[in-house]
N, C-alpha and C positions, 0 to 999 in steps of 0.2 A: 484537667480532665476530673471527675470526682472521683474518690476514694468508694472504693466498694467493700461491704463487709462481710464477713461469712456466715453460715447457717447457725453455728455456735455461737457466736459472739453475738450474733441477735436473739440469742437465747436469756445470753447473759446480761443483755440491757433488760428484755422486758419481767428477768427477774427482781431485778432492783429497783425497779418502778412498783410491781404492785410490790413487793419486800415494803415497800414504805407507804403506798396507800391503804392499802387493806388494813393493816394493824394500826394508823391511824385513825380511820374511817369505821371502822367496824367494833373496834375495842378501846380505843381512845375520845371515839366520840366527837372528834374536832369538826369545826367546819374545813370542805375540803381545798381552800385557794393555796393553804399553806404545805399540807402535804402533797399536794399538787406539784406545788416551785419547787420544791423538794425532790420532787423526782426529775421535774427538768433538768436540775443542776445533777442529779446523779445521772441521767440519762448521757446529759452534754458530756460528764465527766469518763464516762467510760468512754463514749464515741471518741473521744481525743486519746485515750488512751489506745486505742484500736487501729489509730492513723488517722481519723476522720478528722480533715482540717477545719481550725474554727472557721473559717471564710465559708466552707462549705454549712457548715450547722447554721451558721448565722444567715444566710441565703434562707435557707429551709424554714429558720423561724420569721422571718420577715413574711415570704411568701406563705405560712403558716395563719400568720393575723390577717392578711390580705383578704384568706376564704370569709374570715369571718364580720367583715365588714357590712355585709348584708343581713345576715341574721341581727348585728350589732342596731345595724338602724331600725330593723324592725322591731327591735322591745326597745327603743327609745321611743319609736310612734306609738306603740303600745302602750306603754306609761304615761305617756300623756294623755292620751285616747280614753283610759279609765278614768282620769281623772276629769277630764272636761266632760265623761258623761255620769258623773254626779254630779257635776256643777249643773248639768241641762237636764239632771231629773231622769234621764230614760233608764239608768240600774235603779231608781228607786222605783221608777212608774213598773219593771219590770219585777221587782221585789215586790209590791204590794199585789199585783197579779197573780204572783206564784202563791204567798202567801192564802190566799184567798181560795186560789182555784183548786189545790195540790193537795191531798191527805198525806200526812206525814208517815203514814206505812205502804203509800207507796211513790215516795218523791224519790228516791232510789233508782226505781225501773224508770219514773220519768225523767230523772237526769239523765239516765244513760239511753233512751231513744230520741229525746230530747235532742243531745247533742249529737245523734247518729246522723239526725235529719240536716240539722245546721251543719255540722262538716261536710256531708256529702253535695250540699250546694254549694258553699263557698270553696270547698277542695283544700279546706287551710285548718290546720289545727288549731295555730298560734291564733287565729282572727275569731274563732268557734270558742278557745279556753278564755281570752281575754272577753268577752263579750257577754255569752249566752254564762261560759263558766264561769266567771263573775259576780253577774246576777245571781246565779244558783246556787252558789257558796253563801251568798247571804241571804239567800230566800232559807237554807239550811241554817244559816247560825239564828235567824227570825224563830225556827221552828225548835230550836235547841235539840240540832241532830248531829251525827255524830260525823263532825266534818272529814275526818280521814276517810269515812263511809261513802261521803256525796263526791267528794276529790276523786274517789276510784273510780265510781259513777261516770264522770265528768270525762276524766280521760281518755276510760276504754271508750266511749260513746264517740268522742272527737277523732280518738285515732283509728277506729275502725270504720269513720267515715270518711276520712283522710284519706286511709289507705285504699276505700274502693271507689274515689272518685276521680272520673274520667279528667276532674279541673286541676288535681292534684301533680302539683312539682316532683315531688318525690315519685312517685307512682308513673307519670312520664318518663322518671329521669332513669329509672330502673326496666322500663322494657326497652327503651333505646340504649342502654349500655348494653341488654342482652341479646339485641335484634331481635327481640320480639312487638307483634302488633299490639296496640293499647289494649284494645276490648280482648285479643285473645290472653293476654297477660292478667288484664281482672276479672276473667272468665275463669282461669286456674288457679289464683288465689282464693277464689271463694270457697275452694275447697276446702280449703284451711280456715277460711276468715266464717264463712255463716257457723261451722261446727264451733269455733270457739266464740262467737259472739251469743250463743244460745247458751252456751258453759257459764258463762258469766251472767249471763240475765236469769238463768238460774240460781248461780251465787248469792246476787242480790237479792233475788225474791224470798230465799230461802232464811239468809241475814237479817231483811227485813230493815227497818227501823224503831227501834223503841224509844221511847222518850215521853218524858210526864210533860206534854205539851199544855200550857195555860191558855187557856182561852182569853183568859183578861190581856194578859203578856201581849196577843197574837195583838187581841184590839186596839193595845198602848201602841204598840209599833205601827201597826195601819193610822193611827191617830196622828201622830209624831209626824210620820211621814206627811200627812196630808197639809200638817200645820206648816211646814219648814219647804215643802214642793207646791206648785202647781203640777199637778197631775193630771193627766190625760192624753188622748192617741196624739197628740203632736211629738209630744215629749219622746215616741217611738219612732221619732223621723231617721236619727241617725242609724238608728241599726238597720231599717230598712232601706238608707244608702247604702250600707256594706254591704248588705245580703244581692242588693241590684249588682253595684259594682262583683264582686264574685260572681253571682249567677253570670254576670257576662264577660266574666274572663278577663278584669282588665288585672294589671301585676299589684301586687300586696302592697305596696311602698304608697301608689298614689289611693288604693283604696282604705289604708289606715290616714292616709294624708283626708281625704274627703270625709272620712268617720270624724274627725277631729273638727273638719270648717263646720258642718253640717251639726255638729253640737255646738260650737261656740255661736251659731245663728240660734238654734232653739234655745240654750240658754239664754241669750241676747231678747228674742219671741217672746217665750215664757216664764223663764225664770226672773226675767228683767235684769240679768246680769251684762249691763252695758259699758261696765269699765275694759279698755284693753288692758291695764296692768294687771286687774284683776286674773282676767283672761289667760297672763303667760304667766303669771304665778302659779294658777291651776297648772298650768301645764307642765310647772317643773318643778313645783314642790307637793304636787296634788291638792286635791279639795278637802278644804279645811271648815268644818261649819261648827256652830257655838250651839249645838244639840245637847240636850241633857242626859238623855236615854241611854247609857250605856251601849245596849244593844245595837240602835241605832246607829249611833257614834260609829262604833267598831266595822259596820257595814258600808258606811258613805264613807269618809273620812280614811282615804287613801287615794293612790297612785299618781302620776308626777314622773317627770323625766328623771330623778334622782331615786324615785323607788326601785331602779332597777341598775343601779351601780352594783349591786351584790352578784346580780346576774352578769353583768357586763364584766366586770373583774375576772369572773372564774372562768369565763368562756374565753378571753383575752391570755389568759393564763393555759388553759387545756389546750387551745390552737397552735400557740409557741412551741407547748411539747409537741404535739402532731405531726408540726412541719417539721421540725429539730429530727424524729424519726422517719417521715415519709423521705425528707431530701438526703439521709445521712445512707440511705437503703436497707435501713430495718426490716421494713414491710417486706421490699421484694425480697429480701435476703430469706426470710422467713419463709415466706408463702411459696418461693423455689425450689426451696427444700421441701417443704412437706407435699407439694402436690406432685414430686416426683416418687414418692413413698404409695400415693395411694391408686388403688387399680381398679376398685370396684363403681358401679357411680353412685350406691349410697355410698361408699366414702368420700365421693369424690363432693355428695351436695353436704354432706355435715363435716367438710371440710371447708367448704364456701361459706357454709351458714356462720360455723366457729369464727371462721377470719372475721366478719362480716362484724361479730361481736365484741372481738377483738378489737379492730380497727378503734368502734364503738368507746372499748372502754380506755385506748391507749388516746384517743383523740379528741373523745366527747360530740363530735359530729358527724350527722347521719347522712350527709353526702356523700362525705370523705369512706363511709364506710360502706357504701353502695359502688362507688365509681372505682377504689380500689381494688376491694374483691372480684368486682364486674370485669375490669381490665385482666387482672391478674388468674382469672379460673377461664374467661370466654373459650381461648383457641383448646385447652384442657377440656370443655366437656364436648367443643368440635369433636375434638379427636374421638373422646369416649364415644361417640354419638349418641350423646345426652340431648333430650329435647332442651330448647334455648328456654322455652317459659319454664323449666324449672329452674334454672338459673335464675330469671327475674323473680320468679315468687319468693326464692330463699334467699336473697338480698331484698327485697321489701319487709318480710317477716324477721326478719335477723340484722337487718341495719337499720331501717326505718323506726318497728315497733322497739327497739330495745332501747334506742337512746332516751327516751324520758324514764328509766330505769336508772340511767346512770345519774349523780349526784353533779357533774360537774359537763354532762352531756349540754346540748343546748338547747334541747328541749326538759330535761329535766331541772336546771337552772332557771328556763322561763317558769314551767309550771309553780315550781317551789317561790317565785316572786307573785305571779298573777293569785294563787290562790290561799299564798299565806299558807302551805302545810310541806312540808321538809320531806323531801325527795325519799331518803331511807324511813322516815314514815307510814307514807302512802303506798310503797312498794306491796305488804302483803295485801291490799286490794284493787291493785293493777291487774287484775285475772287475765284480762283478754292479751296486754302483752308478754305474758307469760305463757300462756298455754300458745298461742300461733306458732312460735319460735321450734316447741314441743311437738306441735303437730306434723310442722316440716319436716323433722329431722326421721318421725317416727311413719309419716308416709313415703319419706322415700326408701325405706327397707321393705313397701309391698310394689316398689316400681317396678316394670318391667327389665330387665336386664338389658346395656345398652350396646350398641353394635360396635365397636370399633369404626375407626373410617381411615381411609389408607392417606 
């Protein structure tokens, strides 16, 4: 029988973890891997002192890592896809079109709404970021614009589209956990999502993009792309394949595989890259060209399986910690203790949202940030007569959308690797991700009082 810990003991464990993570990350400015590793050791030590057997913690660690298998496979495939799409000319073609059609002063707004559309169609933030997002970052670099501003617009748009798409796995998951119909869940989320997007759009419209764009430099970039790649409509085939598979609701792993295979076929047919050895080298190490132009080289020479090792290692450590905490009863003791102290509907919504954020911080996993609070708070919401859709919206706003704000979160780590911007650096620009949880908490205060059920 597993050992349970008390509410006060769970608080001590959390204080130890945050006491290590926050000074190291925000004051020491170190990479998150080692602070997270140290926090895992500290948590395990305290839990052992509280009587939790090592066998129980070890089982939790293994189960925590098991939850990381699917996200890690996705990241591996995305690393390969980025390299292959560089080789096939897909991203260079999008780059060429982007710098031809988009004016610098409207670029961030264009990036915001383009990613909204693509993410709504695909139902996947990861697919949107790894395809359109990477290409838009390339356009931004070519135009000499602020990469953090661009990354903020891309991430906000991709997260909004994913959250509001009926094809999204997290959207379906949150609705299922709260026993709410999917369309009812999406409709209710629009009360926070639409105002959040409008505020975000105004922010980027006011900020604009100020840069001294040299027409000669832009023309040179286009010339270099035309010299090193065969550009044309055929190079967009891999992107079309991914969009079609996503629209048909195909699983993300086969969709990414089809994107890679169609990219290899395009590289062979259009770019004349016929060597299987070169294909495999690009998939493992990324695309590497001999382009002399530094701006173009910095955009296209990237991708590959090994480019994701930073993120993979971070996710592995984060979910190890999360598994130990979950299966040692830390979350159960904490949530049960807090739920007993809340009597009002607004307080219950605030606690459920705060719990999702806390699980995100401690585990780095957005699915756990929906699952654990959802399971813990479902009966409490029913008992107090609070609508299930308020729980599902809270889980989505404080679970899915907060994950990219955390450096060791699955989304945060992936965005850093794919867009080449640090999570802590892009935090001030992802306005939508900050606004939605705040709106959820504010709206909770003006909701009608709940009616307790027998």
